[in-house]
N, C-alpha and C positions, 0 to 999 in steps of 0.2 A: 047670368052672374056666375063667376067661376066658383068651382067647388073648393071651399076652404077646408074641407076635411083633410087632415094630414094623411099622407100615405102610410100604409101599414109598415111597421118596422121590418126591415130586411136584415136577417141575422148575418153578421160579418163572418167571413171565413176564419176558421180557427188558425192561430199563429203557426201551429205545427204544420199546416198545409201550405204555408207560404214558402215560395222558393227562396232559398238564401241568396242574398245579393252577391256573395262571393263564396267560392268554395274554400277559401282560406279561413272563413268564419266558422271555426270548429275547435273543439277542446284539444285535439291532438296537435293541431298547428299552433295553438296558443301555448301549449307546454313546450313545443319546439322553439317558439319565439323567445320564451323566457330563458331557455337553455342557451340559445344563440346570443341573447343579450349578455348573459352572465359570462359566456366564453369570450365575447368581444371585450367586455369590461376587464376580465382577467388578462387577456392578451395585451390590451393597451397598458395595463398596470405593469405587467412583466417587461414589456418593451421599454417602458420608461425606466424601470430598474436596470435593465441591461445597458442602456445608454448613459445612465446617470451615475451608476456606481463605478468607482475607479478600479477596484480589483474584481475581475470577472470570476464568477463561480462556475465550475463545470456543469452543475445541474441546471443552472439558469437557462442555458440555451435549449435544453431538452424540454423544460417546462414551457418555455415561451414559444418555441417554434415547432414543437411536436404535440405536447399534451393539450395545450390550449386550443390549437387548430383542430385537434381530434374532436374535442367537445363542440367546437363551432360547426364542424361538418355534421356531427350527430344532430345538433339542433336544427340545422338547415334541412337535413334529411327528414326529420320529424315534421317540419313545416310543410314540405312538399308531399310527404306521405299522407298527412292529414287532408290536404286539398284533394289529392287523388282519391282517397277513400270516400270523402264526402261527395265527390262528383259521381263515383261509381254507385254510391247508395242512391243519389238523387235520380240517376238514370233508371235504376231497377225498381225504385219505389216512388213513383210519381205522386202517389197519394200522401206520402209522408217523407218528403225529400230532405228534411232538416234534422236528421237523427242526432248529429253531434253539434248542431248549430248553437252559438252563444246567443241567447235571447234575453236582452236587457229588459224587455217588457214583462218577463216572467219573474214574479217576486222571488221564487225559490232560487232560480238561476242567478238573479241579481245578487243575492246574498253570497252564492257560491263564487261569483265573479269578483266581488269585493274581497272575499277571503283569499281567492287565488291571486289577486293583484297584490294584496298585502304580503302574501307568501313569496311572490315573485320579487318584490323589493328586498325582502329579507335575504332571499337567495342571492341577489346581486351583491349585497353587502358581505355576506358570508363567502361568496366566491373570491372576492378580493382578499379578505382576511385569510381564507383557507389557502389561497395561492401563495401568500406571503409565508405562512407558517409551514406549508408543505415544502416550499423551496428551502427554508432554513433547516427543517428537520432532515430532509433527504440528504443534505450535505454534511450532517453531523457525524462525528466519529462514533457516537452511540448507535446510530442507524447502521453504519458499516460494520462495526465490531461486535455488536451484541444482538441486534434485531435481524439484520439481513444476513450476516455471516457468523452465526453463533458457532458454526463448526470450526471456525478459525480462532478459537480462544487463545492458543499459543501465540499467534501472530499479533493479536490485540494486546496481550500482556507485554510482549517484547516491544511493541510500538509505544506503549504508554511510558516506558522507562527509557526510550531511545532518544537520540539527539534530534529527531524530527517529530517529537511528541506534540509540538505546537503547529505542525503542518497537517491540515486535514487529509484524511485518507484519499479522497477523490482528487486532490491536487496532484498526487503522484500516479495513482492508478488509472486516472482518466484524463485529467487535464481539461483545458477549456474547449468549448465547442461541442455541438451535438454529434458530430461524426464519430468521435472515439467513444462517446457515451453509448451510442447504438452498437458499435463494434464490441464493446465490453459486455453489454447485456446479451447480445446474440451469442457471444462466446460463452457466457455464463449459463446458458440454458441447460447444457449438459451437466454443469455443476449443480444446478438446482435439482435436476432429476437424480443425480448421484446422492445428494444430501437427503432428498425425500426418501429414497430407498436405502439409505445408510450403507452405501457401497463405495464411498469416495476413498481415495488413497490415503493411507496413513503410513508415513507422513506425507504431506502435500509435496508433490514433486517440484523441484526447482533445478535450474532457472526456468522461469516462464518464457516461452518463445513468442507470445503474442502481446507483450507489453508495448506501449507506445515508445518510440525511440527516445533514448535518454536525452539527446540534445533538445528535444521538444518539452522535456519535463525538468530535468536537473538544471539546465542552463537558463531557466526562467528566473532562478535565484542565484545560481553560481555562474559567474561571468568569466569564461576561460581567458578572454583577452586581458583580464585584470589579475590573473594569477601571477604572483611574483613574490620573491623573497623566500626566506627559510622560516621554519616553524620549530620552536624548541619544545620538546616533549620529555617528560620523565617517565620511565617505565619502572614502577616500583614492584619488587618481588620479595618473596620470602623463600628461603631454602627449605627443603623437606627434611630438616634435621630436628634433633631434640630441642635445640635452643630456638628454633624458628628464626634463624639468622636473616636479617633484612639484607637486601641487595638491590641497588638502584642503578640504572643506566640512564644517564642524562645525555640526550641526543639532539642534534640539530638536523631536522629533516629538510632535505633539499627539494622542497616542493617545486620551486622554479629558481634555477640559478641565475637566470637572465634578469637584466634590469627592466624596469617598466617601459613598455613600448617596443621591446626587442623580441625576437622569436622565442617561443617557449623552450625551456630546458628543464633539467632535473626530472622529477617524477612525472610532472604533467606534460612532459614532452610527448608522451604517448597519445595525447589528444591535440597535438600541434596542428596548426592550420597550414603548415608547410610540408608535413609528411603524414602519410596515412599508414597505420599499422593494421595488418590483417593476419588472421591466424585460423588454423584448423584444429579442432579438438576431436579426439576419438571417443570420448565418453560424454554422456548427457550432462554431467555436472561441470564440464569444461575444465577438468583438472589435468588431463593428459593432453599436452599440446606438442606434437612432434614436428609441426611445420608452421612457419610464419613468413610473412612477406612485408617489406617496408617499401612504400612508393613515395618517391620525391615528387610532390605535386607541382613543383616549379619546372624541373627539367624532364620529368617523366621517367626517370631511371628507377629501377627496382633492385632490391636485394632480397634473395630468398634464403632463409635459414632453415635447416632441418637437422634432426638427429640422425645418427648413422644407421639406425635400424628402420628408418622410414625412407624407402626408396621410390615409392610411387608418387603420383600426383593426386592431391585432394580433389574431391568433386567441387566444382566452382560454386554450386548452390549451397554448399556447406561451409564456405569460407566466410568468416564473420569479420566485420570491420570493428576494431577495438573502440570502445567508448567508455564512459564513466562506469557503467555497470560491470565491466570486466574486472575491475579492482574493487570498486565500492559495491560489491554485489549484495551486501546486507545493509543498505543505508538506513532502513527504518525497523527492520525485524532481526536484530542481532541476538543470536542464541549464544551467550557467553559460556566458555568452558567452565566446568566446576572449579578448576584450578584458579582461573581469573576471579570468579565470584568470591572464593574463599580468601584470596590475597587482598582483594579490595576491602572485604569486611575486616580483615586484620589491620589493614592500613587505617581504616576509619575508626578502629577501636571497638567495633560492635562484636568482634570475635576475639576473645581474650588470648593473648600470646603467652600468658602464664601457664597454660596447659601445654605440656611437652608434646612435640610432634603434632600440634593441633592442625596444621595445614594438611599433613598426610592423612590424619584420621578423618577430618571433615570431608576431604575429597573422596576418601573411601566410602564414607557414609552416603554421600550423594550418588555414588556410582554403583551401589549394591545391585547386583543382577536380580536379587529376589524381589525388588520393588517393581511391581507390575501395574499398580494403580495409584492414583494420586491420594486416594483415601487412606491407604495403608502406609504411605510414605512416612508421615510423622512418627508413628509408633516404631517402625523399623529403624528409622534414623536414631531415635532415642535409645532403643535397645542396643544398637551397635555402639553408640558412643559411651553408654554406661558400662558396656563390657570392656572398653578400653581404658576407662578412668574409674575403676572401682575402689580406688584408694580414697580414704576420708579427706585427704589433703586437697582433693579437687572438688569437694562438695559445694563450695561457694561459687566457683567459676563455671561448673558444669551445666547447671540449668540454663543460664544465659547462652552458653555456647550451643546447647541443643536447640533452643528456640531460634537462634540465628541461622543455624544450618538448615533447619526445617523451612524457614522463610526463603533462604537462598535456593533450596530445591524447588519450592513452589513457583519461583520466578524464572527458572531456567530449564527445568526438566518436566516433560509432559508425557507420562508413560502411556496413557490411552491413545494418544496421537502418535506415539513413537517419535516425538519431536524433541531434539536437543542439538547441541553443537556437533555431535558425532555424525549427523546426517546432513547438516547445513554448513558446508565449508565457508569460511570468511577469507576472502582473498587479499584483505589489507594486511600487509606484513608477510611474515613467513615462519612464525614460531610454531603454531599448532597445525597449520595447513601449508601446503607447498607455496601458495600465494605467488610472490614475485619469482620464486624459483621454478615455476612452471616453464618459464622461458630463460631466465637468467641463471642457468645451471652449468654453464661452460660445456654444454653438450650440443648446443645448436650452432651450426656454422654454415657458411656459404660454400659453393663449389670451389671457391678460391681459398678456402680455409679461414675466412674471417669469422670470428666468434661474436656472438651477441655480447654486449657489454658485460664485463666481468661481474660476478656475484660477490666481489670484494665488499667488505662491510662498509667501506667509506664511499661506495658508489652513490648510494641514495641518502646516506646520513653520515654525519660526523659525530663520533663519540667524544663529548666534551669532558665527561667524568663518569666514573663507575666505581661501585663498591658500597661502602657505608661510612657513616660518621664523617670524620675529617677528610676522608678520601674524596668526598663529593665537593669539597671546597677547592680542590686542585684542578682548575680548568685548563684545558689545552685547546687553544684556538686551531691548531693544525689537526687535532684529532688524535685519539688513542687507538691502539690495537685492541680489539675486543679480547677480554680475559674471561673465559668461561668459568663460572664459580664452581662447577663440579669437576674440574680437571680439564686436561687437554682435549681439544675437539678432534674427531676423526675426519680428515679432509674428504673422505668419500661419502660422508653422511650429511644430510641437511638437518636443520633444526627440527622439522616435522617428523623426521625418522625416529626421534626419541620423545619429543614433546608431542603429546596428543590431547592436551586439555584435561587429562585425568591425572593419574599418579605418575610422576616422573622419577 
């Protein structure tokens, strides 16, 4: 009869001694898997945004195709490293080969796995939300102007009151695509070092030589083929006399004299698709231009203009093709002259014209050489203006005038950064800087004696009316000869020889 006695219990091997079924079954690989899943989720979400949104954002490409893949690679690396580490441990420690193994039969580990899984799901959700918020914050003007580039406070102040204030910083400074984002950030490494050690240039040097070409930026909104017609502009001024005499020049600017569909003419001829303008500047700010060349892109002919004192040939690698930025060189960061700021305030009524010589006094207050810091400016401006208007008759108007001039100073002059209109020329026009007269000065000519188009006042604009009051109602379609309000002009001088943005 068979023995019915049950065999004695044979103790099972401890779970820790079991060889793991897969080397990927470990905590390191699990963390890597969660990170990989989150990166894949974010990548898919950003790709969807990239293809679905109509207007591309410059930072979206870098987040989608560089940052998300970087996290994805990191996650995959952790998965592989965990498997490699688990395998090495199992080979060296055959008695306990499962050091990092996920053991669902262990109650303690099971609780940890449930917590880890819950955290992993939350991580996936936060990855999508974080990607979306990071994308929007990194493109914000606050990020560029206050957080990332706090050293560029003057540029941020001038940007906020400029004509491009609704255009995000990255739209012009980087543009779309990851390529120029990477270039901009690589170039900015030395700026970060300079800012960290507080040894960056004051003022920031311009023009920048590593900006993206203007046609790739400006022409995304401004369409050269559609430039046509004239633009009427009023230039409102006040004379620096006791009466603060107003003086206005009403002009028709010849932006493009040609009709729609015909070749460019007028001012925008300089970026024509039929001729290319090239020039050579001898100074870093591109204010001294002794040589220029015009290429006809249809027949290949060229015309070279030079000043009499420039007899050599410019280095080919320093010859620049003229584009938008050579005239519109301060498109978003205009540092207006003190003279212009004061006149605008007078025109708007925020600076009282009842105070005699207020234009001259206000400009003098803003350009005091003793003002070396922003903090001391309000008091010194107030003291200076009180010294000029110490009569009781001005007691009512003076406080408001002082407050206005103090505000004008804070918006246009930055002593610590040594930044104002005196170091940042604006090439639009020719009143306070050479501008157009860098080339159109009757000094540049070809070997055959052909001059660059004359600097006559009616070349680029027609004066419709000038003066004040009823004089502005007498319009001339053919144009008027310019009448200088301060007396006859010296033909050997340009506007910028006398006008400098300060006291004139």
